[in-house]
C-alpha positions as YAML, in Angstrom:
chain: A
units: angstrom
residues:
- id: 1
  name: MET
  ca: [0.16, -0.04, 0.37]
- id: 2
  name: ILE
  ca: [1.01, 3.93, -0.39]
- id: 3
  name: THR
  ca: [0.82, 5.85, 2.48]
- id: 4
  name: PHE
  ca: [1.33, 8.87, 3.38]
- id: 5
  name: SER
  ca: [3.11, 10.67, 6.01]
- id: 6
  name: LYS
  ca: [2.37, 14.47, 8.11]
- id: 7
  name: THR
  ca: [6.39, 15.06, 8.47]
- id: 8
  name: ASN
  ca: [8.15, 12.99, 5.53]
- id: 9
  name: HIS
  ca: [7.44, 15.33, 2.83]
- id: 10
  name: LYS
  ca: [10.17, 13.97, 0.56]
- id: 11
  name: GLN
  ca: [8.69, 10.75, 0.75]
- id: 12
  name: ASN
  ca: [5.11, 12.01, 0.23]
- id: 13
  name: ILE
  ca: [6.31, 13.27, -2.95]
- id: 14
  name: LEU
  ca: [7.91, 9.68, -4.38]
- id: 15
  name: ASN
  ca: [4.40, 8.52, -3.62]
- id: 16
  name: LEU
  ca: [2.21, 11.04, -4.93]
- id: 17
  name: ALA
  ca: [4.88, 10.58, -8.32]
- id: 18
  name: ALA
  ca: [4.30, 6.87, -7.76]
- id: 19
  name: VAL
  ca: [-0.02, 7.14, -7.59]
- id: 20
  name: LEU
  ca: [0.02, 9.68, -10.32]
- id: 21
  name: ALA
  ca: [3.09, 6.80, -12.13]
- id: 22
  name: LEU
  ca: [0.15, 3.78, -11.76]
- id: 23
  name: ALA
  ca: [-2.90, 5.56, -13.03]
- id: 24
  name: GLY
  ca: [-0.51, 6.63, -16.46]
- id: 25
  name: LEU
  ca: [0.24, 2.70, -16.81]
- id: 26
  name: PHE
  ca: [-3.39, 1.83, -15.95]
- id: 27
  name: PHE
  ca: [-4.89, 4.11, -18.71]
- id: 28
  name: ILE
  ca: [-2.10, 3.81, -21.56]
- id: 29
  name: PRO
  ca: [-5.21, 1.46, -23.78]
- id: 30
  name: VAL
  ca: [-7.49, 3.98, -22.68]
- id: 31
  name: SER
  ca: [-5.85, 7.43, -24.14]
- id: 32
  name: PRO
  ca: [-2.22, 8.28, -25.01]
- id: 33
  name: SER
  ca: [-2.40, 11.84, -23.64]
- id: 34
  name: LEU
  ca: [-2.65, 10.62, -20.51]
- id: 35
  name: ASN
  ca: [0.71, 9.16, -21.01]
- id: 36
  name: ALA
  ca: [1.69, 13.00, -19.32]
- id: 37
  name: LEU
  ca: [1.03, 11.46, -16.26]
- id: 38
  name: LEU
  ca: [3.95, 9.60, -16.22]
- id: 39
  name: VAL
  ca: [5.70, 12.91, -17.10]
- id: 40
  name: VAL
  ca: [4.29, 14.62, -14.28]
- id: 41
  name: ALA
  ca: [5.37, 11.34, -12.09]
- id: 42
  name: ALA
  ca: [8.69, 11.66, -13.20]
- id: 43
  name: LEU
  ca: [9.22, 15.92, -12.61]
- id: 44
  name: LEU
  ca: [8.14, 14.70, -9.01]
- id: 45
  name: THR
  ca: [10.83, 12.33, -8.18]
- id: 46
  name: LEU
  ca: [13.27, 14.93, -9.30]
- id: 47
  name: LEU
  ca: [11.71, 17.44, -6.72]
- id: 48
  name: ALA
  ca: [11.46, 14.51, -4.89]
- id: 49
  name: GLY
  ca: [15.95, 15.50, -4.03]
- id: 50
  name: GLN
  ca: [17.88, 12.36, -3.09]
- id: 51
  name: TRP
  ca: [17.73, 11.21, -6.91]
- id: 52
  name: ARG
  ca: [21.22, 11.09, -7.47]
- id: 53
  name: GLU
  ca: [22.18, 7.78, -5.14]
- id: 54
  name: GLN
  ca: [19.33, 6.50, -6.67]
- id: 55
  name: TRP
  ca: [19.89, 7.39, -10.66]
- id: 56
  name: LYS
  ca: [23.64, 5.44, -9.58]
- id: 57
  name: LEU
  ca: [21.42, 2.52, -8.55]
- id: 58
  name: LEU
  ca: [19.03, 2.78, -11.53]
- id: 59
  name: THR
  ca: [21.86, 2.75, -14.17]
- id: 60
  name: ASN
  ca: [25.16, 1.27, -12.90]
- id: 61
  name: HIS
  ca: [26.57, 1.74, -16.92]
- id: 62
  name: SER
  ca: [28.62, 4.89, -17.46]
- id: 63
  name: ALA
  ca: [28.65, 4.10, -20.47]
- id: 64
  name: MET
  ca: [25.35, 3.52, -20.84]
- id: 65
  name: ASN
  ca: [24.40, 6.86, -18.58]
- id: 66
  name: LEU
  ca: [27.08, 9.48, -21.12]
- id: 67
  name: LEU
  ca: [25.17, 7.59, -24.55]
- id: 68
  name: ALA
  ca: [21.84, 8.68, -23.31]
- id: 69
  name: VAL
  ca: [22.84, 12.59, -22.14]
- id: 70
  name: SER
  ca: [24.65, 13.00, -25.09]
- id: 71
  name: LEU
  ca: [21.96, 12.03, -27.25]
- id: 72
  name: LEU
  ca: [19.91, 14.57, -25.71]
- id: 73
  name: ILE
  ca: [22.02, 17.52, -25.94]
- id: 74
  name: LEU
  ca: [22.57, 16.05, -29.36]
- id: 75
  name: PHE
  ca: [18.65, 16.70, -30.13]
- id: 76
  name: PHE
  ca: [18.50, 20.11, -28.26]
- id: 77
  name: ILE
  ca: [21.36, 21.34, -30.39]
- id: 78
  name: GLY
  ca: [19.53, 19.83, -33.52]
- id: 79
  name: ALA
  ca: [16.31, 21.84, -32.56]
- id: 80
  name: PHE
  ca: [18.14, 24.72, -33.92]
- id: 81
  name: HIS
  ca: [19.05, 23.27, -36.87]
- id: 82
  name: ASN
  ca: [15.36, 22.68, -38.21]
- id: 83
  name: PRO
  ca: [14.58, 24.94, -41.18]
- id: 84
  name: PHE
  ca: [11.15, 25.19, -39.94]
- id: 85
  name: GLY
  ca: [12.14, 27.43, -36.91]
- id: 86
  name: LEU
  ca: [13.30, 26.98, -33.29]
- id: 87
  name: SER
  ca: [9.46, 25.83, -31.73]
- id: 88
  name: SER
  ca: [9.25, 23.08, -34.08]
- id: 89
  name: GLY
  ca: [12.25, 21.79, -33.25]
- id: 90
  name: LEU
  ca: [11.24, 22.20, -29.76]
- id: 91
  name: LYS
  ca: [8.59, 20.26, -29.85]
- id: 92
  name: GLY
  ca: [10.35, 17.20, -31.56]
- id: 93
  name: PHE
  ca: [13.36, 17.64, -28.62]
- id: 94
  name: TYR
  ca: [10.03, 17.57, -26.27]
- id: 95
  name: LYS
  ca: [9.57, 14.26, -27.19]
- id: 96
  name: TYR
  ca: [12.73, 12.79, -26.60]
- id: 97
  name: LEU
  ca: [13.02, 14.67, -23.30]
- id: 98
  name: THR
  ca: [9.92, 13.42, -22.26]
- id: 99
  name: HIS
  ca: [11.17, 9.91, -23.63]
- id: 100
  name: PHE
  ca: [14.78, 10.42, -21.43]
- id: 101
  name: VAL
  ca: [12.84, 12.03, -18.31]
- id: 102
  name: ILE
  ca: [10.43, 8.75, -18.10]
- id: 103
  name: LEU
  ca: [12.66, 6.08, -18.44]
- id: 104
  name: PHE
  ca: [15.60, 7.21, -16.03]
- id: 105
  name: PHE
  ca: [13.67, 8.89, -13.14]
- id: 106
  name: LEU
  ca: [10.38, 7.54, -13.03]
- id: 107
  name: PRO
  ca: [11.55, 3.73, -11.99]
- id: 108
  name: ILE
  ca: [12.71, 6.09, -8.58]
- id: 109
  name: ALA
  ca: [9.34, 6.18, -7.71]
- id: 110
  name: PHE
  ca: [8.99, 2.17, -7.69]
- id: 111
  name: ILE
  ca: [12.56, 1.60, -5.32]
- id: 112
  name: HIS
  ca: [10.64, -0.06, -3.01]
- id: 113
  name: GLN
  ca: [9.46, -4.14, -4.78]
- id: 114
  name: GLN
  ca: [6.08, -3.35, -3.02]
- id: 115
  name: LYS
  ca: [5.44, -0.31, -5.75]
- id: 116
  name: ARG
  ca: [7.28, -2.31, -8.64]
- id: 117
  name: ARG
  ca: [4.25, -4.31, -7.72]
- id: 118
  name: LEU
  ca: [1.93, -2.21, -7.69]
- id: 119
  name: ALA
  ca: [3.12, -0.86, -11.48]
- id: 120
  name: TYR
  ca: [2.77, -4.17, -12.77]
- id: 121
  name: ASN
  ca: [-0.23, -4.86, -11.28]
- id: 122
  name: ALA
  ca: [-1.25, -2.03, -12.97]
- id: 123
  name: ILE
  ca: [-0.30, -2.82, -16.49]
- id: 124
  name: ILE
  ca: [-1.86, -6.52, -16.34]
- id: 125
  name: LEU
  ca: [-5.34, -5.17, -14.89]
- id: 126
  name: SER
  ca: [-5.54, -3.08, -17.94]
- id: 127
  name: ALA
  ca: [-4.72, -5.16, -20.52]
- id: 128
  name: VAL
  ca: [-7.30, -7.90, -18.96]
- id: 129
  name: LEU
  ca: [-9.80, -5.37, -18.61]
- id: 130
  name: THR
  ca: [-9.34, -4.04, -21.88]
- id: 131
  name: ALA
  ca: [-9.14, -7.22, -23.46]
- id: 132
  name: ALA
  ca: [-12.40, -8.89, -21.62]
- id: 133
  name: PHE
  ca: [-13.92, -5.90, -23.55]
- id: 134
  name: SER
  ca: [-12.71, -6.98, -26.28]
- id: 135
  name: VAL
  ca: [-14.09, -10.09, -26.09]
- id: 136
  name: LEU
  ca: [-17.89, -8.61, -25.22]
- id: 137
  name: CYS
  ca: [-17.90, -6.58, -28.05]
- id: 138
  name: TYR
  ca: [-16.62, -9.73, -30.46]
- id: 139
  name: LEU
  ca: [-19.34, -11.97, -28.81]
- id: 140
  name: LEU
  ca: [-22.23, -10.11, -28.55]
- id: 141
  name: PRO
  ca: [-24.95, -9.48, -31.74]
- id: 142
  name: GLN
  ca: [-23.97, -7.92, -34.63]
- id: 143
  name: THR
  ca: [-25.94, -4.56, -33.55]
- id: 144
  name: ALA
  ca: [-25.21, -4.05, -30.18]
- id: 145
  name: LYS
  ca: [-21.37, -5.26, -31.62]
- id: 146
  name: HIS
  ca: [-21.43, -2.07, -33.97]
- id: 147
  name: TYR
  ca: [-22.12, 0.36, -30.95]
- id: 148
  name: LEU
  ca: [-19.50, -0.87, -28.96]
- id: 149
  name: HIS
  ca: [-16.86, -1.81, -31.57]
- id: 150
  name: ARG
  ca: [-16.82, 1.78, -31.98]
- id: 151
  name: SER
  ca: [-16.47, 2.97, -28.44]
- id: 152
  name: ALA
  ca: [-13.43, 0.25, -28.43]
- id: 153
  name: ALA
  ca: [-12.16, 1.56, -31.48]
- id: 154
  name: HIS
  ca: [-11.92, 4.80, -29.47]
- id: 155
  name: LEU
  ca: [-10.01, 3.12, -26.21]
- id: 156
  name: TYR
  ca: [-6.82, 2.62, -28.42]
- id: 157
  name: ALA
  ca: [-4.12, 1.54, -30.79]
- id: 158
  name: PRO
  ca: [-3.87, -1.15, -32.33]
- id: 159
  name: ILE
  ca: [0.09, -1.63, -32.24]
- id: 160
  name: PRO
  ca: [0.75, -0.11, -28.53]
- id: 161
  name: TYR
  ca: [-1.67, -2.49, -26.99]
- id: 162
  name: GLY
  ca: [-0.81, -5.82, -29.49]
- id: 163
  name: ILE
  ca: [2.47, -5.29, -26.83]
- id: 164
  name: LEU
  ca: [0.45, -4.52, -24.13]
- id: 165
  name: LEU
  ca: [-1.31, -7.49, -24.23]
- id: 166
  name: ALA
  ca: [2.06, -9.82, -25.25]
- id: 167
  name: TYR
  ca: [4.16, -8.22, -22.69]
- id: 168
  name: SER
  ca: [0.64, -9.09, -19.75]
- id: 169
  name: VAL
  ca: [1.16, -12.77, -21.05]
- id: 170
  name: PHE
  ca: [5.28, -12.57, -20.42]
- id: 171
  name: MET
  ca: [4.64, -11.11, -16.70]
- id: 172
  name: LEU
  ca: [1.36, -14.02, -16.43]
- id: 173
  name: ALA
  ca: [3.14, -16.29, -17.18]
- id: 174
  name: HIS
  ca: [6.27, -15.73, -14.76]
- id: 175
  name: ARG
  ca: [3.66, -15.09, -11.69]
- id: 176
  name: ILE
  ca: [2.31, -18.69, -12.59]
- id: 177
  name: ILE
  ca: [4.92, -20.65, -11.50]
- id: 178
  name: ASP
  ca: [6.04, -17.84, -8.71]
- id: 179
  name: GLU
  ca: [2.85, -17.68, -7.71]
- id: 180
  name: PRO
  ca: [0.47, -20.97, -6.80]
- id: 181
  name: PRO
  ca: [-1.81, -18.90, -4.72]
- id: 182
  name: TYR
  ca: [-3.34, -17.04, -7.47]
- id: 183
  name: ARG
  ca: [-2.19, -19.44, -10.16]
- id: 184
  name: TYR
  ca: [-5.45, -20.12, -11.26]
- id: 185
  name: MET
  ca: [-6.61, -16.51, -11.54]
- id: 186
  name: TYR
  ca: [-4.04, -16.09, -13.92]
- id: 187
  name: LEU
  ca: [-4.10, -19.37, -16.31]
- id: 188
  name: LEU
  ca: [-8.15, -17.62, -16.67]
- id: 189
  name: CYS
  ca: [-6.78, -14.12, -17.53]
- id: 190
  name: LEU
  ca: [-4.57, -15.61, -20.40]
- id: 191
  name: PRO
  ca: [-7.41, -17.27, -22.50]
- id: 192
  name: VAL
  ca: [-8.63, -13.43, -22.48]
- id: 193
  name: LEU
  ca: [-5.49, -11.33, -23.60]
- id: 194
  name: LEU
  ca: [-4.50, -14.17, -26.14]
- id: 195
  name: PHE
  ca: [-8.13, -14.40, -27.59]
- id: 196
  name: THR
  ca: [-7.77, -10.83, -27.66]
- id: 197
  name: LEU
  ca: [-4.38, -10.74, -29.00]
- id: 198
  name: PHE
  ca: [-4.60, -13.42, -31.79]
- id: 199
  name: TYR
  ca: [-8.55, -13.09, -33.10]
- id: 200
  name: ILE
  ca: [-9.58, -9.26, -32.81]
- id: 201
  name: ASN
  ca: [-6.77, -7.02, -32.36]
- id: 202
  name: ILE
  ca: [-5.81, -5.74, -36.47]
- id: 203
  name: GLU
  ca: [-2.25, -5.52, -35.83]
- id: 204
  name: ARG
  ca: [0.36, -7.86, -36.55]
- id: 205
  name: THR
  ca: [3.37, -6.46, -33.86]
- id: 206
  name: GLY
  ca: [2.28, -7.58, -30.69]
- id: 207
  name: ILE
  ca: [2.19, -11.02, -32.33]
- id: 208
  name: VAL
  ca: [5.77, -10.35, -33.14]
- id: 209
  name: VAL
  ca: [6.43, -9.41, -29.96]
- id: 210
  name: LEU
  ca: [5.15, -12.26, -27.93]
- id: 211
  name: LEU
  ca: [6.26, -15.02, -30.35]
- id: 212
  name: ALA
  ca: [10.04, -12.73, -28.89]
- id: 213
  name: LEU
  ca: [8.69, -12.80, -25.50]
- id: 214
  name: VAL
  ca: [7.45, -16.94, -25.92]
- id: 215
  name: LEU
  ca: [11.47, -17.60, -26.55]
- id: 216
  name: LEU
  ca: [12.90, -15.18, -23.51]
- id: 217
  name: PHE
  ca: [10.53, -17.01, -21.53]
- id: 218
  name: THR
  ca: [11.21, -20.30, -21.68]
- id: 219
  name: PHE
  ca: [15.16, -19.46, -21.94]
- id: 220
  name: GLN
  ca: [14.77, -17.99, -18.30]
- id: 221
  name: ARG
  ca: [12.73, -20.66, -17.12]
- id: 222
  name: TRP
  ca: [14.47, -23.85, -18.61]
- id: 223
  name: GLY
  ca: [18.15, -22.95, -20.36]
- id: 224
  name: ILE
  ca: [18.34, -23.51, -24.64]
- id: 225
  name: LYS
  ca: [16.83, -27.01, -24.16]
- id: 226
  name: GLY
  ca: [13.33, -25.21, -22.80]
- id: 227
  name: MET
  ca: [13.55, -22.46, -25.67]
- id: 228
  name: LEU
  ca: [14.02, -24.91, -28.25]
- id: 229
  name: VAL
  ca: [10.69, -26.72, -26.47]
- id: 230
  name: GLY
  ca: [8.92, -23.35, -26.34]
- id: 231
  name: GLY
  ca: [9.40, -22.60, -30.25]
- id: 232
  name: LEU
  ca: [8.34, -25.71, -31.32]
- id: 233
  name: ILE
  ca: [5.10, -25.09, -28.92]
- id: 234
  name: THR
  ca: [4.65, -21.90, -30.35]
- id: 235
  name: LEU
  ca: [4.23, -22.67, -33.85]
- id: 236
  name: THR
  ca: [2.28, -25.90, -33.22]
- id: 237
  name: SER
  ca: [0.22, -22.99, -31.75]
- id: 238
  name: LEU
  ca: [0.30, -20.68, -34.31]
- id: 239
  name: PHE
  ca: [-0.86, -23.61, -36.81]
- id: 240
  name: VAL
  ca: [-3.37, -24.35, -35.25]
- id: 241
  name: VAL
  ca: [-4.58, -20.29, -34.92]
- id: 242
  name: TYR
  ca: [-3.93, -20.17, -38.73]
- id: 243
  name: LYS
  ca: [-6.47, -22.60, -38.87]
- id: 244
  name: THR
  ca: [-8.96, -21.39, -36.83]
- id: 245
  name: SER
  ca: [-9.27, -17.48, -36.82]
- id: 246
  name: VAL
  ca: [-9.97, -15.47, -40.49]
- id: 247
  name: LEU
  ca: [-7.85, -12.23, -39.24]
- id: 248
  name: PHE
  ca: [-4.53, -13.79, -38.33]
- id: 249
  name: ARG
  ca: [-4.72, -15.59, -41.70]
- id: 250
  name: ILE
  ca: [-5.54, -11.93, -43.44]
- id: 251
  name: LYS
  ca: [-2.86, -10.83, -41.56]
- id: 252
  name: LEU
  ca: [0.17, -13.46, -42.88]
- id: 253
  name: HIS
  ca: [-1.43, -13.43, -46.20]
- id: 254
  name: ASN
  ca: [-1.31, -9.90, -46.40]
- id: 255
  name: VAL
  ca: [2.54, -9.22, -45.12]
- id: 256
  name: VAL
  ca: [3.47, -12.15, -47.69]
- id: 257
  name: THR
  ca: [1.52, -10.99, -50.46]
- id: 258
  name: THR
  ca: [2.51, -6.80, -49.84]
- id: 259
  name: VAL
  ca: [6.65, -7.82, -49.66]
- id: 260
  name: THR
  ca: [6.13, -10.44, -52.66]
- id: 261
  name: ASP
  ca: [3.98, -7.49, -55.36]
- id: 262
  name: TYR
  ca: [5.88, -4.84, -53.89]
- id: 263
  name: GLU
  ca: [6.73, -3.84, -57.42]
- id: 264
  name: ASN
  ca: [3.45, -3.62, -58.61]
- id: 265
  name: ASN
  ca: [1.68, -2.11, -55.63]
- id: 266
  name: GLN
  ca: [3.24, 0.16, -52.84]
- id: 267
  name: LYS
  ca: [0.24, 1.30, -51.64]
- id: 268
  name: THR
  ca: [0.07, -1.15, -48.69]
- id: 269
  name: SER
  ca: [1.62, -0.72, -44.93]
- id: 270
  name: VAL
  ca: [4.89, -3.01, -46.14]
- id: 271
  name: GLY
  ca: [5.11, -0.54, -49.30]
- id: 272
  name: TYR
  ca: [5.40, 2.49, -47.79]
- id: 273
  name: ARG
  ca: [8.13, 0.77, -45.13]
- id: 274
  name: LEU
  ca: [9.67, 0.01, -47.39]
- id: 275
  name: THR
  ca: [9.34, 3.22, -49.49]
- id: 276
  name: PHE
  ca: [10.93, 5.66, -47.05]
- id: 277
  name: LEU
  ca: [13.54, 3.27, -45.90]
- id: 278
  name: THR
  ca: [15.40, 3.36, -49.09]
- id: 279
  name: ALA
  ca: [13.98, 7.17, -49.56]
- id: 280
  name: SER
  ca: [15.82, 7.57, -45.79]
- id: 281
  name: ILE
  ca: [19.08, 6.01, -47.34]
- id: 282
  name: ASP
  ca: [19.40, 8.23, -49.65]
- id: 283
  name: ARG
  ca: [18.33, 12.01, -47.58]
- id: 284
  name: LEU
  ca: [21.03, 10.38, -45.31]
- id: 285
  name: LYS
  ca: [23.53, 10.34, -47.70]
- id: 286
  name: GLU
  ca: [22.31, 13.71, -49.42]
- id: 287
  name: LYS
  ca: [22.69, 15.65, -45.64]
- id: 288
  name: PRO
  ca: [24.89, 12.79, -43.61]
- id: 289
  name: MET
  ca: [24.45, 15.89, -40.54]
- id: 290
  name: GLY
  ca: [21.00, 15.63, -40.70]
- id: 291
  name: TYR
  ca: [18.05, 17.53, -41.04]
- id: 292
  name: GLY
  ca: [16.79, 18.44, -37.23]
- id: 293
  name: THR
  ca: [15.02, 17.28, -34.18]
- id: 294
  name: GLY
  ca: [11.53, 17.43, -34.99]
- id: 295
  name: LEU
  ca: [11.39, 18.13, -38.96]
- id: 296
  name: TYR
  ca: [8.98, 14.76, -39.21]
- id: 297
  name: THR
  ca: [6.40, 16.43, -38.71]
- id: 298
  name: HIS
  ca: [7.25, 18.54, -41.79]
- id: 299
  name: GLY
  ca: [8.61, 15.79, -44.16]
- id: 300
  name: ILE
  ca: [12.05, 16.35, -44.81]
- id: 301
  name: GLY
  ca: [14.00, 16.01, -47.86]
- id: 302
  name: THR
  ca: [12.93, 16.86, -50.87]
- id: 303
  name: PRO
  ca: [9.34, 15.77, -52.03]
- id: 304
  name: GLY
  ca: [9.41, 12.99, -54.45]
- id: 305
  name: THR
  ca: [7.19, 11.92, -57.60]
- id: 306
  name: ASP
  ca: [6.47, 8.55, -55.60]
- id: 307
  name: PRO
  ca: [2.86, 9.88, -53.76]
- id: 308
  name: HIS
  ca: [4.58, 8.36, -50.69]
- id: 309
  name: LEU
  ca: [6.74, 10.85, -50.50]
- id: 310
  name: ARG
  ca: [4.44, 14.34, -52.01]
- id: 311
  name: ASN
  ca: [5.14, 15.83, -48.09]
- id: 312
  name: GLY
  ca: [9.10, 14.26, -48.21]
- id: 313
  name: ILE
  ca: [9.67, 11.15, -45.75]
- id: 314
  name: THR
  ca: [7.40, 11.71, -42.55]
- id: 315
  name: ASN
  ca: [8.39, 8.24, -40.99]
- id: 316
  name: PRO
  ca: [11.55, 6.04, -42.30]
- id: 317
  name: GLU
  ca: [10.08, 3.17, -40.31]
- id: 318
  name: ASN
  ca: [13.29, 2.70, -38.31]
- id: 319
  name: SER
  ca: [14.46, 4.07, -35.61]
- id: 320
  name: TYR
  ca: [17.94, 3.94, -36.25]
- id: 321
  name: LEU
  ca: [16.90, 5.87, -39.30]
- id: 322
  name: HIS
  ca: [14.56, 8.33, -37.84]
- id: 323
  name: VAL
  ca: [17.65, 9.66, -35.59]
- id: 324
  name: ALA
  ca: [20.41, 9.49, -38.13]
- id: 325
  name: LEU
  ca: [17.87, 11.85, -40.27]
- id: 326
  name: GLN
  ca: [17.61, 14.21, -37.87]
...
């Protein structure tokens, strides 16, 4: 439990940060704008003081610290290099600053194991409740399903939601082994999460993340042999899902056809990715020093004749190119 004291004000600030962070984690699927709660929580941890020792505890790899800080400074300098003005550059820098603050300072609010468990619980509970709502939408009669699906569409973005589902499955799998008293409750949650991921969620990203997490889970628990067995079980499960899920078959077929038919039809998700990828490499050759922080809102480089590049490169679909181009 998180309790507040009348005398220990610094601890109260950390507790408030933990409460806001828990709310932000719980509402991740509901509204991305509520992620601002995580930024506020991270800033509160700085306000509480005594963060230098905790910084060293959380990031004990000096090379990683230096790299993170160097990138942040580079993004700040790049904000002044933005040809569309300083305000545009600072908006781009703000995004990286918030990521930096959240990743490096928010964990301070969860130094204690009990608070960390509350954070994990918030993520899992959010995934289970929204997945149960999705299943309800899927199973209801068509009329009710229509209105509920419209409501569900405003609750969560498919790609991050798929990742959230996959990570929740991973955490529950560990808890099933580590916490026997609650094993059956966790086992009841798993099918809801997996059904939503494979039969309802329209994006492929969560499935790819889940496959990687299955291999990680089996390796953590049983080593290389366990990972091999886990891989075989995963392949068998995917075959069953392929035979029973129309949506999964469509996802898989779309990947294959959009790659093989790329030359004839580039107006697909894979087509956009490949076009932006090759164009980003060309733009990087033209300007190795970059185009300025936050330029993606306007498009990078000279617009091309390809309709995908009418406004320049707005998303290279690759984090490394994303950073390099800026």
